[in-house]
N, C-alpha and C positions, 0 to 999 in steps of 0.2 A: 587242386588249389590253387596249386603253385602258378600255375598257367593264367589263372581266373587273377591273381597278384599283379603277376606280371602285365597283362593285360589293363591292369587298371592305371600301372606307372607307364606307360607306353600313352596309355589316355592323357596323363597328368602330365605328361612331357613332352607332346609333337607339337599342340596347336598351341601349348601353354611358352614355350620357346620359340615358337613362331611370333607370337605376341612379344615376348622379351626382346627381338631381335626387332621386332618390327618399329617398338616403340623410342631405338636408338639410332637409327638411319636415318638420313633425309629423304623427302617421298621422292625425289629425283633418282635416289639411290635403291628404292625399294622392293621394284621388281627385279633388279640384279642380287639384291640380298638374299630377298626370299630363293631363288635359283640357286643360287649358293646353297640356303638351309638345305634344299631337295637334295641338290647332286650329292651336298656330304652322307643326309641319311642312307640316297641309292648306292652309295658307292661302298659305304659300311655294310649293308645289308647283305650285298653283292660277298665281299670279303669274308663277309663272317663266315657262308658255308664253307669255304677255305682254311681260317684260321680255327674253327670248329671240328673239321677233320684230321689238321695237323696237331692239335691239340690232344685227340680223342688216340692217335697214335702213341704220342708220345706220354701221355698220363691221365687216360683213359676219359671214359666220358665224366665223371664227377670232377675232373679237373679242366674239363670246357666248359661245363655249367660254372664252377665257382671262378673260372677268366672271365666270363659272359658279367657275373655279377662282379667282379670287381672293374672294371668296366663300366658300368654306372657307378658305381664311387667314385670313381675320377671324373666321369660327366658331372656328377655335383658339386667335386672339389673345383674344379671349374669355372661353374657359374656360381658358386657360393663367392671364391677368390675375386674372380676380375670380370666378373659383370658389374657393371658400374649403377651403385645404386641413385634410385630419381625418386624428385619428392611427389608425394601425392598432386597432383592435377587438381586445381581450381574447381574445373566444369567436373569431377568425375562423380559418377552419380550414387547416391547416397545409399547407406547400407541398405534400407528398405527396400531399392529399386534394383539390387544388385543382381536378380533373377528376372527382372522384368525385360523380355528380347523384343517386347511387341517395337522401339524406335529401331531395332537391328530388322525386325521386320518388314520396315515401311521403308529402308535404304532400298529401291528399286535396282541401282545399279550392284551394289553388296548380293542381293538376293539373287540378280542372271548370275554371275558367275559362281554359287552357290549350285542351281539348278542344275546348268552345266557341268559342273567340279560332281556331282551326286551320279550324271550318268554317266561320266569321264571313268570313275571307281566301278561301277558298275561292269564297264565293259571291259577296263586294263585287269580284274582280279577274276573276270569271266576266263579271260582269258590265262593272267597267271597260273590261276588255279586249275586248268584242265589243258592247258599245252603239252605237257606229258603225254598226257593221255592220249589225245588230240594224235600226237606225231606216231605215240605207240600203236594207236589205231592203223595209221595209213599204211607203218611198214609191215605190220602183220598184211594189211590188205592189198597189197603191193607187192606181196612177196620179199620185202628186202629185210635177212635174214641179219645181218650185221651192218646196220649204219654207220656209212665211214662218221655220221656224226649223229653221238648217240642222243636223243631225246632230250636227258639233263645237261646233255651240255649242250644244248640249243636255248635252254632255259635260262640256265646262269645268264649264258650270251646276251638274252633277253633283257634281263637286267639292267647288264651294262650298259648295251644299245637305248635302252628307254631313258637312262640316267641321261646319256647323251644328248639324248633328244629334247627331255625338256629342257636343258641348259642352255643348248641351240636355240630348241623354238622361244624359249624368252626373248633372245636375244635377235630374232625375227620381229616378234611381235613387238617389240620396242622403237624399231624399222619401221615394219609397216601398218601397226595399228593391233592393238590386243582383239578387237573385235575382229575385224579380218582372220587374223592367225585363227581363230578357235572357230568360225566357219569354214572358213576352207580345210582347215585339218578333217571337220567329220565331213566333209565332200569327201575327200582324200580316203581317210578308213571305210566310208561306207563301198568303194569301189575296190578297192584292196580286196575288201570282205567276203567278195563274189567268189574269190578263187578257193577260200574254202568247202564251199560248197557241196562237190565233191569227188573228197579226196581219192575217191578210187581210180582214178583216172588220171591220175598225178603223180610221178616218182615222189618215191622219199626227199631227194636232195630240194623240188621245187617247193615241196609241202613245206620243208625247213625253212626256205626264204622266205614264202611267203612270212610265215609263222614272226620271222623277224622283221621283213620291213611292215607287218602289222603292227608290231610292238611299237617300233620307230615312230611311226603315226598317232597310234593312240596315246603316247607318251609326251607327242610334238608340244601339249597345250596344257600339260599338270602343272609346271610352274605358272604360266600365264594366269589361269583360273585362279590359283590360291595369291599369287601377286594383287591381282585385280581386285579379288576379296579383302586383303588386308590394306591394299592404297584404296579403294573405295569406301571403309569405314570410317565414320565418325570416330575420331582420335579417343573421344572420351567412351565409345561405347565398342572402340576396337575389339575384346574380347569377348563379349555378347557377340559380336557379328563372327567370330572366327569360330567361338563354339560351334554358330549354326550353322557356318559351312563344313566343321567337320565332323559336326553329326549327320547333314546329307551326303556328304562323301563318302564315310564308312558307314552309312545306312546302303548307298548303291553297292558299295563294293562285300559285304555281307549275303546281299541277295541274290548278288548277279553270278557266283559261282552254283550258289543252291537252283536258280534257276534253269543254270547249265544242264545240271544232275535231271534235274526233273524232269524236262523236256525229252534227255536222252533216256528215264526209266519208261516216259509216254509213248513216246517211240519204238521201244522193243528193246533198247539198248542200244551199243554202239553199232551204226551203220552208216553209211553217204546220206541216206534220209533222216537219221536221227540228229547230224550234224550240221546239215545243210538246217534244220529245224530250228538247232541250237542258234548258228552264228545269224539266222536270220530274228529270232527274238532280240538280239543285241542289238542288230542294224534297227532294229524300233524304237530300243529305248535310246539310241544316241539321236536318231531323227527329232524325237521326241525331246531330249535336253537341247537339242538345236532352235527346235522352234519356240520353247520357254525361252531363251537365251536373249533370241533375237527379237522378244514381243515386250521383253523389260527392258531391252533398251541400254546395255549396261555403258559407262566411261571409258575410255582411254584414262591413263595414268600420266601424273605429273613426270616428267621424264620421257618418256614416249614422242618419239618425233612425231606425229601427227597432232596429241597431244592440243585440245585448247582450253581456256582456261573454263568456259561451258560451252554447252553445245549447242547446234545451229539448229533455227529452222530454214529450211532448206527452198521452203515456198515463198517466207518473205524476205530471207538473206539476214533476219535478225539476231542478235544475241536472246536466249533463252534462259534465265536465271535457272543457276541448280537447281534452288527447291522445289522447282517445276517437274526434276526427277526426284530427289531425293530428299524425304523427308525428315529431318535432323529428331 
């Protein structure tokens, strides 16, 4: 029950906090603000394991959980005392339309980022949930009795590398264009993923290095996708848009690790064949996410170097009004 309450609390703070941030920054700064938000979460999540371990040694596990609860109280006070209040928007939806998600669903650009985010979190959580087991299998299959870098250490480094990649990827998307980063990132991920298919033929250090490179490429477009959804949203519907974006992402993040386990079970347990099929399924999901992203034709954001105020019809070289792509 306590875990359920904690999960509800996380759901009520993550995207809600992102909307609180997005409503208070200029459009040109949106993507960097979202990247900073993601970086804060990633760094805090990685460091939480170190703090929990230290507190467990000093004050026991109950003290570690009490400290985590105290951190939540501090976060609440920060928002309550220092987040500036805002007046209700004149174009805010009426109370009866609060749960009407149809306008957000008609926003093709925002939904493009949501579809890609679903595939992204599917892939990210599949790796995050199974990286330790995969590396342990590689160590056992290759006779690596005492890995110089333990699977759990690699997993921790994976989280830190991913956080850096998320922030760096957003900066790249500002300079090269958000769509190009997402497309090229998926292409690179598929190429690196091939190295996971036959771990029995690889040494453990190589497998650990591939996991870290794979994580870097997966996390590369994380902030860019969420910033794309937040920046594409109608300001009066940003909460509903981010709710759909979050739901799509966490649905993928929930199903991805389960699919890895299910495929391994169908393959008879951990084996070169089982892991190959498991990673192959992730490749298919990522490809479908990329195709959906391209089909919905998302926009870049204000502040991106290649940003234009409206899409261009290349066949006629004339401006196409934004309403042709996004229905308010």
